[in-house]
C-alpha positions in Angstrom: -10.9 -73.7 -75.6 -7.6 -72.8 -74.3 -8.4 -69.4 -71.8 -6.3 -66.6 -70.3 -7.7 -65.7 -66.9 -6.2 -63.0 -65.2 -7.1 -61.1 -62.1 -7.4 -59.0 -64.6 -8.8 -61.3 -66.8 -11.8 -59.4 -68.1 -10.8 -56.9 -70.1 -10.2 -57.5 -74.2 -6.8 -58.7 -75.1 -5.4 -58.4 -77.9 -1.3 -58.3 -78.7 -1.2 -54.9 -78.7 -3.2 -54.2 -75.4 -1.3 -56.7 -73.3 1.6 -54.6 -72.3 -0.4 -51.5 -71.4 -4.5 -52.0 -71.0 -4.1 -54.8 -68.4 -3.1 -54.2 -65.2 -0.1 -56.0 -63.6 -1.9 -59.5 -62.9 -0.6 -62.7 -60.5 -2.0 -65.4 -62.8 -3.1 -66.0 -66.3 -4.9 -68.6 -67.9 -5.2 -68.4 -71.2 -8.2 -68.8 -73.2 -9.9 -67.9 -76.2 -13.3 -66.6 -75.9 -14.4 -64.4 -79.1 -16.9 -61.4 -77.4 -17.7 -58.4 -79.9 -14.4 -59.1 -81.7 -12.4 -58.6 -78.8 -10.4 -61.7 -76.9 -12.0 -61.8 -73.2 -10.8 -63.9 -70.1 -12.9 -66.1 -68.5 -12.7 -68.9 -66.2 -13.7 -72.7 -65.9 -13.7 -75.2 -63.3 -10.7 -77.0 -62.8 -11.0 -80.6 -63.1 -8.7 -83.4 -64.7 -9.4 -84.8 -67.7 -11.3 -88.4 -68.4 -8.4 -90.2 -70.4 -5.8 -89.2 -68.0 -4.9 -90.8 -64.4 -6.8 -89.7 -61.5 -4.8 -88.7 -57.9 -5.1 -92.1 -56.8 -3.8 -93.8 -59.9 -0.2 -94.6 -59.4 2.2 -91.9 -59.7 4.4 -91.2 -63.2 7.6 -93.4 -63.4 10.6 -90.5 -64.3 13.1 -93.1 -63.5 12.4 -96.1 -65.7 14.7 -94.9 -68.5 15.5 -91.6 -67.8 19.4 -90.6 -68.4 19.8 -87.5 -66.2 23.3 -86.8 -66.7 22.7 -86.8 -71.2 21.4 -83.7 -72.1 18.1 -84.8 -74.4 17.7 -87.8 -72.3 13.9 -89.1 -73.1 11.6 -91.2 -71.4 10.8 -94.7 -72.8 7.2 -94.1 -73.1 4.5 -95.8 -75.9 3.2 -92.9 -76.6 3.1 -88.7 -75.6 -1.0 -88.5 -74.3 -0.1 -87.5 -71.2 1.8 -84.3 -72.4 0.2 -81.6 -71.9 3.0 -78.4 -73.4 5.9 -78.9 -75.0 8.7 -76.8 -76.0 11.0 -78.1 -79.0 13.9 -76.3 -80.1 13.2 -73.0 -79.1 14.6 -69.5 -79.5 13.9 -66.2 -78.2 16.2 -62.9 -78.5 15.5 -59.1 -77.3 17.2 -57.3 -79.6 20.8 -58.1 -79.8 20.7 -60.0 -76.8 20.1 -64.0 -77.1 18.2 -65.4 -74.0 17.1 -69.0 -75.7 19.1 -71.1 -78.1 17.1 -74.1 -78.5 15.3 -75.4 -75.7 13.6 -78.6 -76.0 11.0 -80.3 -72.9 7.9 -82.0 -72.1 5.3 -80.9 -69.3 3.3 -84.1 -68.5 0.3 -84.3 -66.3 1.2 -84.9 -62.8 4.4 -83.5 -63.1 6.1 -81.0 -60.4 8.9 -79.7 -63.1 11.2 -76.6 -61.5 13.5 -74.8 -63.8 16.7 -73.7 -62.2 19.8 -72.1 -63.4 21.7 -68.6 -62.6 20.2 -65.2 -63.1 19.4 -63.8 -66.8 19.8 -67.6 -68.5 16.1 -67.7 -69.8 14.0 -69.3 -66.9 11.2 -66.6 -66.7 11.0 -65.9 -71.0 10.8 -69.6 -71.1 7.6 -69.3 -68.8 6.1 -66.6 -70.7 6.5 -68.8 -73.9 4.6 -71.5 -72.4 1.8 -68.8 -70.7 1.6 -67.3 -74.2 2.6 -64.0 -73.5 5.4 -64.5 -75.9 6.0 -66.0 -79.1 9.3 -67.8 -79.5 11.2 -66.5 -82.8 12.0 -69.9 -83.5 10.4 -73.5 -82.9 7.5 -74.5 -81.8 5.2 -75.1 -78.5 2.7 -77.9 -78.4 -0.3 -77.7 -76.4 -1.6 -81.4 -75.7 -0.4 -81.9 -79.3 -1.7 -79.1 -80.5 1.1 -76.6 -82.5 0.8 -72.9 -81.2 0.9 -70.3 -83.5 1.9 -67.1 -82.0 0.5 -65.4 -79.0 -2.2 -66.5 -76.7 -5.5 -65.3 -79.6 -4.2 -68.4 -81.6 -7.4 -70.5 -82.8 -7.8 -73.8 -82.8 -6.1 -74.3 -79.3 -8.1 -76.2 -76.9 -7.9 -78.4 -74.0 -5.7 -76.5 -71.5 -5.6 -73.7 -69.4 -2.2 -72.0 -68.2 -1.6 -69.8 -65.4 0.8 -67.7 -64.8 2.0 -66.6 -61.4 4.5 -63.6 -61.3 7.4 -62.7 -58.6 4.9 -60.0 -57.1 1.6 -60.9 -56.3 0.0 -57.9 -57.7 -2.8 -57.8 -56.2 -5.2 -54.4 -56.7 -4.4 -52.2 -53.9 -7.7 -50.1 -53.8 -10.0 -54.0 -53.4 -10.3 -55.8 -50.5 -9.1 -59.5 -50.4 -12.5 -60.6 -51.3 -12.8 -58.6 -54.4 -9.1 -59.4 -55.5 -9.9 -63.4 -55.0 -13.3 -63.1 -56.5 -12.3 -60.4 -59.1 -13.1 -62.9 -62.2 -16.3 -64.0 -61.1 -18.2 -60.6 -60.2 -16.9 -59.6 -63.7 -17.7 -62.3 -65.7 -20.0 -65.1 -64.3 -23.4 -65.4 -63.6 -23.3 -66.2 -59.8 -24.8 -64.4 -57.4 -22.7 -61.8 -54.7 -23.3 -64.1 -52.2 -22.7 -67.3 -53.7 -18.9 -65.2 -55.1 -18.5 -64.6 -51.4 -19.0 -68.1 -49.9 -16.7 -69.7 -52.9 -13.6 -67.1 -52.2 -14.4 -67.9 -48.2 -13.5 -71.7 -49.2 -10.9 -70.6 -51.7 -8.9 -68.9 -49.1 -9.2 -71.8 -46.8 -8.1 -74.1 -49.0 -4.6 -71.7 -48.8 -5.1 -71.7 -45.3 -6.0 -68.2 -45.0 -9.5 -67.3 -42.8 -11.1 -64.2 -41.9 -8.9 -62.0 -44.0 -11.6 -61.3 -46.8 -12.4 -57.0 -46.1 -8.8 -56.5 -45.5 -6.5 -54.5 -48.3 -3.5 -55.9 -49.4 -1.5 -53.1 -47.7 -2.9 -54.9 -43.8 -0.8 -58.2 -45.3 2.2 -59.9 -44.5 4.3 -60.9 -48.0 3.7 -64.4 -47.6 -0.2 -63.9 -47.1 -0.3 -61.8 -50.3 1.0 -64.9 -52.0 -1.5 -66.7 -50.5 -4.3 -64.7 -51.9 -2.7 -64.3 -55.3 -2.5 -68.7 -55.6 -6.2 -68.1 -54.6 -7.6 -65.8 -57.0 -6.0 -68.0 -59.4 -7.3 -71.3 -58.6 -10.7 -69.5 -58.0 -13.2 -71.3 -60.4 -16.9 -70.7 -61.8 -18.5 -73.6 -60.1 -22.0 -73.4 -61.9 -19.6 -74.0 -65.5 -19.7 -77.5 -66.8 -17.2 -77.1 -69.3 -14.0 -79.0 -67.8 -10.5 -78.6 -68.6 -7.2 -79.0 -67.2 -4.8 -76.5 -66.0 -1.2 -76.0 -65.5 0.1 -73.5 -63.1 3.5 -71.6 -64.1 5.4 -69.7 -60.9 8.2 -67.2 -61.4 10.2 -67.4 -57.7 6.6 -67.3 -55.5 8.9 -67.7 -52.3 11.2 -64.5 -53.6 11.4 -61.9 -50.6 9.9 -64.2 -48.0 11.9 -65.7 -44.9 12.6 -69.2 -44.4 9.7 -70.2 -42.4 6.7 -67.9 -44.8 8.7 -69.9 -48.0 8.1 -73.3 -46.2 4.5 -72.1 -46.0 4.1 -71.6 -49.6 6.0 -74.4 -51.2 3.6 -76.3 -49.3 1.3 -74.4 -50.4 2.4 -75.0 -54.1 1.8 -78.8 -53.1 -1.2 -79.1 -52.0 -3.4 -77.2 -55.0 -1.9 -80.5 -57.0 -3.7 -83.1 -57.6 -1.4 -85.0 -56.1 -1.8 -83.3 -52.7 -4.6 -81.9 -50.1 -5.5 -79.0 -49.7 -5.4 -76.6 -46.4 -9.5 -77.9 -46.1 -8.1 -81.7 -46.7 -9.7 -81.8 -50.0 -7.4 -82.9 -53.2 -5.8 -80.2 -55.5 -7.0 -79.5 -58.9 -4.0 -78.4 -60.7 -2.9 -81.2 -63.0 0.6 -80.1 -63.5 3.1 -76.8 -62.1 6.0 -75.7 -63.4 8.3 -73.8 -61.0 11.4 -71.1 -61.4 13.7 -70.5 -58.4 16.8 -70.0 -56.9 15.7 -71.8 -53.4 16.9 -74.8 -52.2 14.6 -75.4 -49.9 11.8 -74.9 -52.8 14.0 -77.4 -54.9 13.6 -79.8 -52.5 9.9 -79.4 -51.1 7.9 -78.4 -54.2 9.9 -80.1 -57.0 10.0 -83.6 -58.2 11.7 -83.5 -61.4 14.2 -80.2 -62.7 15.7 -79.0 -65.9 19.1 -76.9 -65.5 19.0 -73.7 -67.5 22.6 -72.0 -69.2 23.0 -69.8 -71.7 19.4 -70.1 -72.7 20.0 -74.2 -73.4 19.0 -76.8 -70.7 22.5 -78.1 -70.1 21.0 -81.2 -67.2 17.6 -82.6 -66.0 17.1 -85.0 -63.5 14.9 -86.1 -60.5 14.9 -83.9 -57.5 17.2 -86.2 -55.4 20.0 -86.5 -58.0 20.7 -82.8 -57.8 23.2 -82.7 -55.1 24.9 -86.0 -56.7 25.0 -85.1 -60.2 28.3 -85.0 -61.6 28.0 -82.0 -63.9 30.9 -79.3 -63.2 27.9 -76.5 -63.6 24.8 -78.1 -61.9 27.5 -78.9 -59.4 28.4 -75.0 -58.9 25.0 -74.2 -58.7 24.7 -76.5 -56.2 27.2 -75.9 -53.5 27.6 -71.5 -54.5 30.8 -71.9 -55.3 32.5 -68.9 -57.4 34.8 -71.6 -59.0 33.1 -73.4 -61.6 32.1 -72.6 -65.3 28.9 -70.5 -64.3 30.4 -66.7 -64.3 29.1 -63.7 -63.2 
C-alpha cells in the first residue's frame, strides 16, 4: 500500500481535513490503510524491492543516449520497470494564476534528482503533486506504473511510499526529540516503549546525532532540527514484514543554514540513500530522492540529475556536471546569477 506517514501520521486523513486537522508535519509518507472508515497513517520497514538492483549493483547510467540540451529528451532503455514516479503533461493553477504548464518527467529507482529554477515557477507544487497532497488540474501521475487519480486516498495504488520533507523542521515544540522521532511508533505500533526508545536512538545516530533524545526543539540549532526531522522521516517499525521502497522529496532542505551546516545536511541526504552509508556506516534505505533547491552547494553535493523549471515548464534537464557548461541561456543566467538574461524579476 502507498502510505501517508507524517510526524502527525496517526490522524485520520481526508481531503477535507488535510489542511486543518493535521499539525504541520516535516515528512509525509503516503499510504492507504482503512481503519473504521478513516485513512490512517502507518509506517513500514523500508527496503528496496526484489526486482530492482541492489546497492552493490552497477549504478544506473544516465548519460547513455540522454540528450541533456534537448527538451523532452529520453533515455534509451528497454523498459521502464525501474520508474517509481512519473508525471505526464501535468498542469496546475491556483485561481487565475497558472503554475505548471505541462510538466513531464520520470523518477527512477536509485536516482538523486534535483528540481531547480527561479522562485515561483512551481517547484514545490511539483513535489506536492508527486506526494499526493495536490491533484493536477490536467495530466497524469503514475506510481510504479499505476495511474493515480486525485489525492492520496485513492484506491488500488500500492508498492511505494513517498515522504515529503518541508523547508522548516516542523517539529512539535512541546515534545522531546525522542517523542518527535518516535511519534509514529508510539501511536501506531505494537513495539514496547523500550524498543521504540532504542530504535529512536539508533535512528538519531544514523543522522549523526547522539545524546539529544531528551532535549526540546527549542534547545537545538537549525541544523540539528533538520537532522531530527529527517530521522523522524526515515524511522520505521522493524516488526513489520511488508517492505516497500520509499522516495523522499526534500523542499529546500538547506534553507536558512550556514555553509557548514548545509554541507552536513547535504551529506546526510546522500547517506540515507541506498547508494550511501549513514553515520553508523550502514547502508541507507531510501530508494530515490528529489530535492528542490536554489543552493549551488546542494546541487554539487547531493544531486546527480537536474530538472530546470521555468514558467511552469521543464526547459532543460541534464547531469549535474553539465549544469555550469550548458548553452541554454536560461540555465546560464541561473548558474551565474547574472541580472542579464531571459529570467526577469
